[in-house]
C-alpha positions as CSV (number, residue, x, y, z in Angstrom):
1,M,53.6,-52.2,-90.8
2,K,53.5,-48.6,-89.8
3,A,52.0,-47.8,-93.1
4,R,49.3,-50.4,-92.6
5,I,48.6,-49.1,-89.0
6,A,48.3,-45.6,-90.4
7,L,45.9,-46.7,-93.2
8,L,43.7,-48.6,-90.7
9,C,43.7,-45.6,-88.2
10,A,42.9,-43.2,-91.1
11,A,39.9,-45.4,-92.1
12,L,38.7,-45.6,-88.6
13,F,39.0,-42.0,-87.6
14,L,38.6,-40.1,-90.8
15,A,35.6,-42.1,-92.1
16,P,33.2,-39.7,-90.0
17,A,34.7,-36.8,-92.0
18,T,33.2,-38.2,-95.2
19,L,29.6,-37.6,-93.9
20,S,27.8,-34.6,-95.5
21,A,27.6,-31.4,-93.7
22,D,23.8,-31.9,-93.1
23,M,24.4,-35.0,-91.4
24,H,26.9,-33.4,-89.2
25,A,24.7,-30.6,-88.2
26,E,21.7,-33.0,-87.7
27,A,24.0,-35.2,-85.5
28,A,25.1,-32.2,-83.4
29,K,21.4,-31.8,-82.3
30,K,21.1,-35.4,-81.1
31,P,22.6,-37.0,-78.0
32,S,26.1,-38.7,-78.4
33,I,28.9,-39.8,-76.1
34,S,32.3,-41.2,-76.7
35,A,35.0,-42.6,-74.5
36,T,38.5,-43.9,-75.2
37,Q,40.8,-46.1,-73.0
38,T,44.4,-46.6,-73.6
39,V,46.6,-49.2,-71.7
40,K,50.4,-49.5,-72.4
41,V,52.4,-52.3,-70.8
42,V,56.0,-53.5,-71.1
43,T,56.3,-57.3,-70.7
44,V,59.2,-59.6,-70.7
45,V,59.5,-62.8,-72.7
46,E,59.4,-65.8,-70.5
47,A,59.5,-68.5,-73.1
48,V,59.4,-68.9,-76.9
49,D,58.3,-72.1,-78.8
50,Y,59.5,-71.6,-82.3
51,E,57.8,-74.8,-83.5
52,A,54.4,-73.9,-82.1
53,K,55.1,-70.2,-82.8
54,T,54.0,-69.0,-79.3
55,V,55.4,-66.5,-76.9
56,T,54.9,-66.4,-73.2
57,L,54.9,-63.0,-71.8
58,K,55.2,-61.8,-68.1
59,G,53.4,-58.7,-67.2
60,P,54.6,-56.2,-64.7
61,E,52.4,-57.7,-61.9
62,G,53.8,-61.2,-62.5
63,N,51.0,-62.5,-64.6
64,T,51.9,-64.6,-67.6
65,Q,50.1,-64.9,-71.0
66,T,50.9,-67.1,-73.9
67,I,50.2,-65.6,-77.4
68,K,50.2,-67.0,-80.9
69,A,52.7,-65.6,-83.2
70,E,52.1,-67.9,-86.2
71,N,52.2,-65.2,-89.0
72,T,55.4,-63.4,-87.5
73,P,58.0,-63.8,-90.2
74,N,61.0,-63.2,-87.9
75,L,60.0,-64.9,-84.7
76,E,63.6,-66.3,-84.5
77,E,64.7,-62.8,-83.4
78,V,62.6,-62.9,-80.2
79,Q,64.7,-64.2,-77.2
80,V,63.8,-65.0,-73.5
81,G,64.3,-61.8,-71.7
82,D,63.4,-59.5,-74.3
83,H,61.1,-56.6,-73.5
84,V,57.9,-56.5,-75.5
85,N,55.7,-53.4,-75.6
86,I,51.8,-53.9,-75.8
87,E,49.5,-51.0,-76.5
88,Y,45.7,-51.5,-76.2
89,V,43.2,-48.9,-77.2
90,R,39.4,-49.3,-76.7
91,K,37.0,-46.7,-78.2
92,L,33.3,-46.7,-77.6
93,S,30.9,-44.3,-79.2
94,I,27.1,-44.1,-79.1
95,E,25.4,-41.7,-81.5
96,V,21.8,-40.9,-82.3
97,F,20.6,-39.9,-85.7
98,T,17.3,-39.3,-87.4
99,N,16.5,-42.6,-88.9
100,E,16.1,-42.9,-92.7
101,G,14.7,-46.5,-92.9
102,V,17.6,-48.4,-91.3
103,E,16.6,-51.5,-89.6
104,P,18.4,-52.6,-86.4
105,G,21.5,-54.8,-87.3
106,E,25.1,-55.4,-86.4
107,G,28.4,-56.2,-87.9
108,V,32.0,-56.8,-87.0
109,M,35.2,-56.1,-89.1
110,T,38.7,-57.3,-88.1
111,A,42.0,-56.3,-89.6
112,S,45.4,-57.3,-88.7
113,A,49.0,-56.8,-89.8
114,V,52.5,-58.1,-89.0
115,N,55.9,-56.5,-89.5
116,T,57.9,-57.5,-92.6
117,P,61.0,-59.6,-92.3
118,D,63.3,-56.6,-92.5
119,Q,61.5,-55.0,-89.4
120,A,61.6,-56.0,-85.5
121,P,59.0,-58.7,-84.7
122,G,55.6,-57.2,-84.1
123,G,52.1,-56.9,-85.2
124,M,48.6,-55.4,-84.5
125,E,45.0,-56.3,-84.7
126,M,41.9,-54.1,-84.7
127,T,38.3,-55.2,-84.4
128,T,35.3,-52.9,-84.9
129,A,31.9,-53.8,-83.9
130,V,28.8,-51.7,-85.1
131,M,25.3,-52.3,-83.7
132,T,22.3,-50.2,-84.8
133,A,19.1,-50.1,-82.8
134,T,16.0,-47.8,-83.1
135,V,14.2,-46.0,-80.3
136,A,10.9,-47.7,-79.6
137,E,9.9,-45.6,-76.5
138,I,10.9,-42.6,-74.5
139,N,9.5,-42.1,-71.0
140,L,10.6,-38.6,-69.6
141,E,8.9,-39.2,-66.2
142,A,10.7,-42.4,-65.5
143,N,14.0,-41.3,-67.2
144,T,14.0,-44.4,-69.4
145,F,13.9,-45.4,-73.1
146,K,13.4,-48.5,-75.0
147,L,15.4,-49.8,-78.1
148,N,14.5,-52.1,-80.8
149,M,17.7,-54.3,-80.8
150,P,19.0,-56.5,-83.6
151,G,17.3,-59.9,-83.5
152,G,13.9,-58.3,-82.4
153,D,14.4,-57.9,-78.7
154,V,13.2,-54.7,-77.0
155,Q,15.4,-53.5,-74.2
156,E,14.9,-50.8,-71.7
157,F,17.6,-48.4,-70.4
158,E,17.8,-45.6,-68.0
159,A,19.2,-42.4,-69.3
160,A,22.5,-41.1,-67.7
161,N,21.6,-37.6,-68.8
162,P,17.7,-36.9,-68.7
163,E,18.3,-34.0,-71.0
164,N,19.3,-36.3,-73.9
165,L,15.9,-37.9,-73.8
166,K,14.4,-34.6,-74.9
167,L,16.8,-34.5,-77.8
168,A,15.8,-37.9,-79.2
169,E,12.6,-39.0,-80.7
170,V,10.8,-42.5,-81.2
171,G,12.1,-44.0,-84.5
172,D,15.6,-42.4,-84.2
173,L,18.7,-44.6,-85.1
174,V,21.1,-45.5,-82.3
175,V,24.6,-46.3,-83.6
176,T,27.0,-48.0,-81.1
177,T,30.6,-48.4,-82.3
178,L,33.3,-50.4,-80.3
179,T,36.6,-50.5,-81.6
180,E,39.4,-52.4,-79.9
181,A,43.1,-52.4,-81.2
182,V,46.2,-54.0,-79.8
183,A,49.8,-53.6,-81.0
184,I,52.5,-55.9,-79.8
185,Y,56.1,-55.1,-80.6
186,L,59.7,-55.9,-79.5
187,A,61.0,-53.0,-77.6
188,E,64.2,-51.3,-78.6
189,V,67.0,-51.8,-76.1
190,P,69.1,-48.7,-75.7
191,A,72.9,-49.2,-76.6
192,E,75.1,-49.6,-73.6
């Protein structure tokens, strides 16, 4: 599982390194923004239904959530009272590039993995959604811009940083990437 997670992370985070030096230099002149949010929670197993392959977890604030564990090969190792770690990462990036004929579009990719039978129960899932839009209009006086969205809609936005409007041009490609990943694994209990 660790190898699968490392491979997925490498594909996610190293893919931009394969861009040409010219693209990196050009992108550095255009506006971009990126933000990452990470949440780690330790939960407690409240119930396990081995036939339905579900586990009910209780969070630190008392909330409960039942999750499906249908592909977990060693679910029988999970017991009521066990601690389960959950790590959630969300990364959003918005980048502007000179458009070379790309039409607005969108796509989603999902990958998942579970531990092997010789490992503690656990798994992960990662989803990446990419949307491209083109700049239809820039209004410096009003501090707004319009984007041609996938499906043909045109939407207007207010710029958070007015200086970014001066760096973009009508026709530029705006690429929005949202990646969400969650890993769930049985916590190791220290020996007493």
